[in-house]
C-alpha positions, 0 to 999 in steps of 0.5 A, a space after each residue: 501775591 494774589 493767586 486764584 485757584 485754577 479749578 477745572 482747567 481741563 474744561 477750559 478748552 470746551 468753554 473758551 468761547 464763553 470765556 472770551 465773548 469780546 465786544 466788536 470794536 465800533 467804527 467810530 472808535 477805530 476811526 478815532 484811533 486811526 485819526 490819532 495814529 495819523 497825527 503822529 505820522 503827519 510829522 513825516 507826511 512828505 515821505 508818506 505822500 512820496 510813498 502813496 505817489 509810488 503806489 499809484 505808479 506800481 499799481 499802474 504798472 501791475 495793470 499794464 503788464 497783463 493788458 500788454 500780455 493780452 495784446 501779445 497774444 492777439 499779435 501772435 494769433 494774427 501772425 504779426 511780424 517778430 519785431 512788433 512782438 519783441 517790442 512788447 516783450 522788451 516793454 514788459 521787461 521794462 515794466 517789471 523791472 520798473 515795478 520792482 524799483 518802485 516797490 523798493 522805494 515805496 517800501 523804503 519810505 513807508 518803513 521810515 515813516 512807520 519807524 519814525 511814527 512809533 518812535 515818536 509815540 514811544 517817546 510820548 508814552 514813556 514821557 507821559 508815564 513820568 508825569 503820572 501820579 503815584 496813584 496811577 502806578 499803585 493801580 497798574 502792574 509794571 509788566 502790563 505797562 511794559 507790554 504796552 511799551 513793547 508789544 503793543 508799540 511793535 504791533 503798531 510798527 509792523 502794521 505801519 511797515 506793511 499794511 498801509 502800503 498794501 491797503 493802498 495798493 490793493 484799493 488802487 489795483 482793484 479800482 484800476 482792474 475793474 476799470 480796465 475790465 469794463 473798458 475791454 468787455 463790460 459784458 464779461 466784467 459783469 459775469 466776473 463780478 458775480 463772485 463780489 457778493 459772495 466775497 463781501 458776504 464772507 469777508 463780513 462774516 470773518 471780520 466781524 469775529 477776527 477783530 474782537 479776538 484780535 483786541 482780546 488777544 492784546 489784552 490777555 497778552 498784557 495780563 500775562 506779561 504783567 503776571 510774568 513780571 510780578 512772579 519773576 520779581 517776587 520769585 523769592 517769595 514764590 519759593 519761600 512760601 512753596 507756591 511754585 505749583 500754584 504760580 504755575 497753575 495760574 500762569 497756565 490759566 493766563 496762558 490758556 486765555 492768550 491761546 484761546 483768544 489768538 486761536 480763534 483770531 487765527 482760525 477765523 482769519 485763516 479762512 480768508 485765503 481759503 475763501 479767496 482761492 475758491 472764489 479765484 477758481 470760480 472766477 477763472 472758471 467763469 472767465 474761461 467758460 463765458 469768454 470762450 463762448 464770446 470768443 467763438 461768437 467774435 464778441 471778444 479776442 483770445 487776447 482779451 480772455 488772457 487779460 481777463 484771466 490775469 486781471 481776475 487774479 489781480 482782482 481777487 488778490 487785492 481783495 485778499 490783501 484788503 481783508 487780511 490787512 483789515 484783520 492786522 489793522 484791527 489788531 494794531 488798533 487794538 494795541 494803539 487803543 491800549 497805548 492811547 488809554 495810557 496817554 489819556 490818563 491825566 497827568 499829576 496835578 500841576 503846580 498852581 500858577 502862583 507857584 515859584 521855584 525855590 533854589 534852597 530851603 532851610 527845612 522849617 515845616 508846619 502843618 496846620 489842620 491838615 486833613 486828607 482822604 484817598 476815598 471820599 467816605 474814608 478819612 486818612 488824616 484828620 486835623 494834623 497839626 505840628 511844627 518842625 524847626 530847621 535841623 530838627 529830627 521828627 519821628 512818625 510812629 504808629 500802627 500800619 495805616 495810621 497815616 505816617 506815609 501819607 504825611 510824607 506823601 503830602 510833604 513831597 507834594 505826591 498828593 495835594 492837601 484837601 483841607 488845611 495848609 502845609 508850610 515850608 520856610 513860611 511858604 505855603 507848599 502850594 506856592 512852591 514848584 514840585 520839582 524845586 521842592 523834590 530836589 531838596 528832599 533826600 529819601 532813604 527807603 526800607 527797600 533801596 532800589 538800585 539800577 542795573 548799572 555800576 555802583 558809581 552810576 547808582 551813587 551818581 543818581 543823587 547828582 548827575 554832575 558829581 565827579 568820581 572823586 565826590 562819589 568815593 568821598 560820599 561812599 567813605 562817609 557812608 561807610 560803603 567804600 570798604 565793601 565796594 572795593 571788595 566787589 569784583 570790579 570795585 566801583 565799576 561792578 554792575 549791579 542787578 536791579 534788585 542788588 542781588 550781589 550785595 546784602 540788604 544792608 550794603 544796598 542801604 549804604 549805597 542809598 545813603 551815599 546817594 542821598 549824601 551826594 544830593 545834599 538835600 535840605 530835608 531827609 525822609 528815612 523810611 525804616 532805613 535800618 530794618 531787616 539788617 544785622 547788628 554790625 551793619 546797623 551800627 554802620 548805617 546809623 553812623 552814616 545816617 547821623 552824618 547825613 542827618 547833621 544839620 538837616 530837618 529829618 523825618 523818620 518813619 519807624 515801627 522799631 521804637 529803639 531807632 527814634 529815641 534820639 528824635 527831637 520830637 515823636 508824633 504818635 499817630 493812630 487812625 489818622 490822628 496825632 494822639 501824642 507828641 513830644 520827645 522820648 522821655 516826655 512820651 514815656 512819662 505820660 504813660 500813654 500810647 507811646 509808652 505802651 508801644 515802647 514797653 511792649 516792643 522791649 518786653 517791659 512792663 509799664 510801672 
């Protein structure tokens, strides 16, 4: 775990703005992101159009109310009869009730659209993650990816639920309000609109700042979530090395960054209601003052002043909504960009068009002059040649970084061969589909991963259609049945993702049972018997013998006492095979293997 020192934390508050300085998102980038979101929304476009249609109706009803209120005032001033006034009152009641019903329907439909949209996006993102290469996951933290699946998606959902409708309502109400005001009194409208330049300048000043910080807030939140996930997963290491204080300090640094970006985003966006209230009061003052003069000169009626006063509030409210929702949308766009960044990652290399699915393989493997590099200037494997007959056990030994795991990754088609060829049963590996090949390879790792589900389901992961009887059978073969039945709920005991309730060796036995259930043609054992006690190692070795019987097996090992029975041992150094043969042959050569073997067993070479 990398830990950066947390120097001068006390000065962070005073320098937070220098820390951040996020770039303002370009309009082209925002437009492109919104267009991609619309592509997901378009699947429910009929409901969306219904919602927008009801926005038109609700906007018209919101405009009709103040107008009729002004008419009612004029009727009262003119001394009209009571029945005419009651008619307007009843009409207003009908308008207000209808407006509420229309609002309910438009919100219901928009919530449906937004939830379906985010559901589709989340499925697309999760499905795409399953198609990415190992290289991608080796460069990204799990917590950061989880943040995109959860926080960013939820941000998009909240925005679509409310902001789209509010933006449409605000825009239509604004246009309609100005239109009616111009119709009633163009001159008074002109005075009322004097605040618009101030409003535009204020909103531009605010939104230029808030958009950047909302985007930075999402990024910092993802970084912090990734660190939390990493720290919680490695909590044992943190305690073993007494790094609690340093971890707390580093988390504090990341948390401060989240606070700072969120602080400035909220500070700037918080100006909006204050500015709008001030401008609203200024607009009301202009209407009352100028309107009163016009009324005294017979240019307009008192009812028009009342209508204008109501419209002035409706005029500034949509502007307020538009400004507020613009900030919310910028935050959602920032989250959507992070989601689309993952979706745009290239998928794992596809099979060649000539690749075919092979229902079963025997397990004959040959590497012919295979070379590979993760970086163009550093060769990881150099001219690897070896042949494995069906059912043989091959051990790969050598120091860390020698290329052992890379050979297995190429054999599993996690990476494509750069130079040379790999053959399985005399088929070039490029002619075999990834899925059909991987289904016939069983893997038992040094750190066996268990899912947060029952023991039964963890074993069943090897073959999903297996019966409970088959699961018990392979558990017995793997020497796991006895300890499983001793668990609180036996096979129905729910394990933690890290298998905390059981020992490392017991996790290995469950992993071996899972591989037995899959019944693969080839096996890969990566230090499967390391870090366990002697008694459990005996049980695991017994289970592995049963598992390896009749199957081509590849053993990656640092402990050489685990590979002595291998049919062939490949000794690798710096990406090259420097020796190969069985245990006796390599000892007699008195070369690299013999030196490793004697040094591990504490013996001196003859």
